[in-house]
Backbone as CSV, one residue per row, in Angstrom:
resi,resn,N_x,N_y,N_z,CA_x,CA_y,CA_z,C_x,C_y,C_z
1,MET,10.573,6.717,-5.843,9.155,6.426,-5.839,8.794,5.563,-7.034
2,ILE,7.754,4.803,-6.858,7.266,3.933,-7.921,6.456,4.772,-8.905
3,GLU,6.651,4.513,-10.176,5.872,5.199,-11.208,4.527,4.492,-11.337
4,ILE,3.468,5.193,-10.951,2.116,4.646,-11.012,1.417,5.278,-12.209
5,PRO,0.780,4.465,-13.067,0.040,5.043,-14.192,-0.976,6.077,-13.699
6,GLN,-1.125,7.153,-14.438,-1.954,8.275,-14.003,-3.403,7.878,-13.740
7,ASP,-3.978,7.000,-14.568,-5.368,6.614,-14.369,-5.553,5.854,-13.057
8,ILE,-4.602,4.995,-12.726,-4.671,4.256,-11.455,-4.445,5.217,-10.290
9,LYS,-3.494,6.120,-10.445,-3.213,7.107,-9.405,-4.461,7.938,-9.098
10,ASN,-5.176,8.363,-10.144,-6.388,9.156,-9.961,-7.469,8.361,-9.240
11,LYS,-7.606,7.095,-9.586,-8.628,6.263,-8.951,-8.294,6.003,-7.485
12,LEU,-7.015,5.784,-7.181,-6.620,5.605,-5.785,-6.830,6.894,-5.001
13,LYS,-6.593,8.020,-5.645,-6.833,9.311,-4.991,-8.326,9.514,-4.735
14,ASP,-9.146,9.074,-5.688,-10.604,9.205,-5.552,-11.150,8.428,-4.361
15,ILE,-10.499,7.333,-3.980,-10.973,6.576,-2.813,-10.337,7.073,-1.521
16,GLY,-9.586,8.180,-1.620,-9.089,8.839,-0.418,-7.669,8.513,-0.009
17,LEU,-6.872,7.968,-0.914,-5.490,7.633,-0.566,-4.558,8.779,-0.953
18,ASP,-3.682,9.174,-0.022,-2.696,10.202,-0.351,-1.534,9.565,-1.117
19,MET,-0.550,10.380,-1.474,0.550,9.911,-2.315,1.309,8.742,-1.695
20,ALA,1.646,8.837,-0.416,2.401,7.767,0.243,1.573,6.490,0.318
21,GLU,0.294,6.628,0.613,-0.579,5.452,0.688,-0.730,4.802,-0.677
22,GLN,-0.811,5.607,-1.722,-0.870,5.068,-3.084,0.388,4.260,-3.395
23,GLN,1.534,4.816,-3.018,2.803,4.130,-3.260,2.845,2.775,-2.534
24,VAL,2.415,2.769,-1.276,2.433,1.537,-0.474,1.498,0.494,-1.079
25,VAL,0.273,0.899,-1.416,-0.697,-0.043,-1.987,-0.189,-0.591,-3.316
26,PHE,0.322,0.265,-4.179,0.824,-0.180,-5.475,2.000,-1.141,-5.292
27,TYR,2.896,-0.819,-4.365,4.031,-1.707,-4.093,3.542,-3.080,-3.643
28,LEU,2.581,-3.105,-2.721,2.083,-4.383,-2.211,1.324,-5.173,-3.274
29,PHE,0.643,-4.491,-4.194,0.007,-5.193,-5.309,1.049,-5.914,-6.148
30,LYS,2.167,-5.241,-6.389,3.209,-5.819,-7.228,4.023,-6.895,-6.508
31,ASN,4.246,-6.721,-5.189,5.192,-7.584,-4.485,4.587,-8.489,-3.421
32,GLY,3.366,-8.258,-3.033,2.721,-9.106,-2.034,3.256,-8.864,-0.630
33,LEU,3.152,-9.869,0.196,3.536,-9.823,1.610,4.943,-9.244,1.779
34,SER,5.041,-8.141,2.522,6.325,-7.450,2.684,6.429,-6.839,4.069
35,ASN,7.667,-6.653,4.525,7.855,-5.933,5.785,8.117,-4.457,5.478
36,ILE,8.149,-3.655,6.530,8.325,-2.208,6.360,9.628,-1.894,5.625
37,ALA,10.707,-2.569,5.973,12.002,-2.299,5.328,11.929,-2.544,3.822
38,ASP,11.248,-3.606,3.407,11.094,-3.892,1.976,10.286,-2.803,1.282
39,ILE,9.213,-2.374,1.939,8.369,-1.331,1.357,9.154,-0.031,1.225
40,VAL,9.886,0.338,2.274,10.685,1.573,2.256,11.684,1.544,1.103
41,SER,12.381,0.435,0.934,13.369,0.376,-0.143,12.696,0.352,-1.513
42,GLY,11.495,-0.188,-1.597,10.789,-0.253,-2.874,10.176,1.061,-3.303
43,VAL,9.624,1.814,-2.358,8.939,3.065,-2.719,9.835,4.288,-2.600
44,LYS,10.993,4.122,-1.991,11.968,5.217,-1.864,11.398,6.442,-1.152
45,LEU,10.654,6.189,-0.081,10.135,7.250,0.776,10.742,7.079,2.164
46,PRO,10.753,8.134,2.975,11.286,8.003,4.337,10.521,6.950,5.143
47,ARG,11.255,6.256,5.993,10.666,5.187,6.815,9.479,5.693,7.629
48,SER,9.596,6.896,8.206,8.510,7.443,9.018,7.260,7.674,8.182
49,THR,7.427,8.116,6.942,6.294,8.341,6.044,5.606,7.022,5.716
50,VAL,6.402,5.995,5.458,5.841,4.679,5.152,5.114,4.116,6.372
51,HIS,5.706,4.251,7.555,5.038,3.783,8.783,3.680,4.465,8.955
52,LEU,3.640,5.782,8.794,2.373,6.506,8.942,1.343,6.044,7.911
53,ALA,1.768,5.875,6.675,0.862,5.429,5.614,0.326,4.032,5.914
54,VAL,1.217,3.120,6.333,0.803,1.752,6.643,-0.180,1.740,7.810
55,GLU,0.129,2.472,8.869,-0.766,2.503,10.028,-2.132,3.075,9.661
56,HIS,-2.146,4.108,8.848,-3.414,4.702,8.419,-4.207,3.710,7.571
57,LEU,-3.537,3.007,6.667,-4.211,2.024,5.818,-4.697,0.817,6.623
58,ILE,-3.973,0.453,7.665,-4.431,-0.624,8.554,-5.692,-0.177,9.286
59,SER,-5.715,1.069,9.756,-6.890,1.578,10.471,-8.110,1.680,9.559
60,LYS,-7.894,1.851,8.240,-8.985,1.906,7.266,-9.358,0.515,6.748
61,ASN,-8.713,-0.523,7.264,-8.936,-1.913,6.844,-8.586,-2.164,5.378
62,VAL,-7.665,-1.369,4.860,-7.155,-1.610,3.510,-6.012,-2.616,3.593
63,LEU,-5.147,-2.453,4.601,-4.029,-3.363,4.831,-4.246,-4.136,6.128
64,ALA,-3.529,-5.223,6.239,-3.498,-6.004,7.477,-2.063,-6.480,7.652
65,PHE,-1.790,-7.090,8.789,-0.441,-7.609,9.015,-0.501,-8.928,9.763
66,THR,0.577,-9.662,9.643,0.771,-10.886,10.382,2.194,-10.861,10.911
67,ILE,2.428,-11.563,11.994,3.764,-11.621,12.575,4.470,-12.871,12.061
68,LEU,5.638,-12.698,11.508,6.448,-13.802,11.009,7.800,-13.699,11.680
69,GLY,8.033,-14.536,12.684,9.241,-14.415,13.491,9.146,-13.152,14.314
70,LYS,10.103,-12.253,14.145,10.078,-10.974,14.846,9.566,-9.836,13.959
71,ARG,9.233,-10.157,12.742,8.852,-9.118,11.780,7.343,-9.054,11.571
72,ARG,6.872,-7.842,11.377,5.470,-7.616,11.034,5.391,-7.556,9.513
73,MET,4.674,-8.480,8.926,4.540,-8.569,7.479,3.204,-7.948,7.069
74,ILE,3.269,-7.015,6.141,2.115,-6.238,5.714,1.565,-6.821,4.407
75,TYR,0.236,-6.833,4.281,-0.387,-7.277,3.043,-1.707,-6.533,2.841
76,ILE,-2.217,-6.573,1.619,-3.492,-5.936,1.317,-4.600,-6.859,1.808
77,GLU,-5.492,-6.302,2.624,-6.561,-7.076,3.246,-7.448,-7.767,2.214
78,LYS,-8.017,-7.002,1.292,-8.893,-7.572,0.265,-8.522,-6.972,-1.087
79,PRO,-7.466,-7.506,-1.694,-6.978,-6.900,-2.944,-8.012,-6.918,-4.064
80,GLU,-8.883,-7.906,-4.065,-9.870,-7.987,-5.141,-10.821,-6.787,-5.136
81,LYS,-11.138,-6.244,-3.959,-12.029,-5.078,-3.891,-11.352,-3.848,-4.496
82,ILE,-10.094,-3.627,-4.161,-9.376,-2.471,-4.706,-9.157,-2.659,-6.205
83,LYS,-8.798,-3.871,-6.600,-8.555,-4.148,-8.014,-9.815,-3.900,-8.838
84,LYS,-10.970,-4.369,-8.356,-12.224,-4.144,-9.079,-12.532,-2.658,-9.182
85,PHE,-12.322,-1.921,-8.101,-12.589,-0.496,-8.127,-11.713,0.202,-9.149
86,VAL,-10.431,-0.119,-9.151,-9.494,0.522,-10.074,-9.799,0.146,-11.520
87,GLU,-10.204,-1.088,-11.762,-10.464,-1.538,-13.129,-11.785,-1.026,-13.679
88,TYR,-12.811,-0.936,-12.838,-14.161,-0.676,-13.354,-14.674,0.722,-13.116
89,GLU,-14.044,1.511,-12.290,-14.549,2.871,-12.025,-14.207,3.797,-13.162
């Protein structure tokens, strides 16, 4: 798992993100556009857990995806909104 600073972790929790979702969002902030396999290897969580977290975050409009070849590439929909919340709350 990625080591997330406690203050950022608390703020992500305050907006309703569970541990797996926090890991996915933090990974995507650091690495940008990624596929599920990249996220799984980066956050060191089970693939099924990452899939559930990504799908939940997509349904909340936190993440979005685009198709690149045969792969679904995941990215943060509006990173500036999350970044402002984490920095200023």
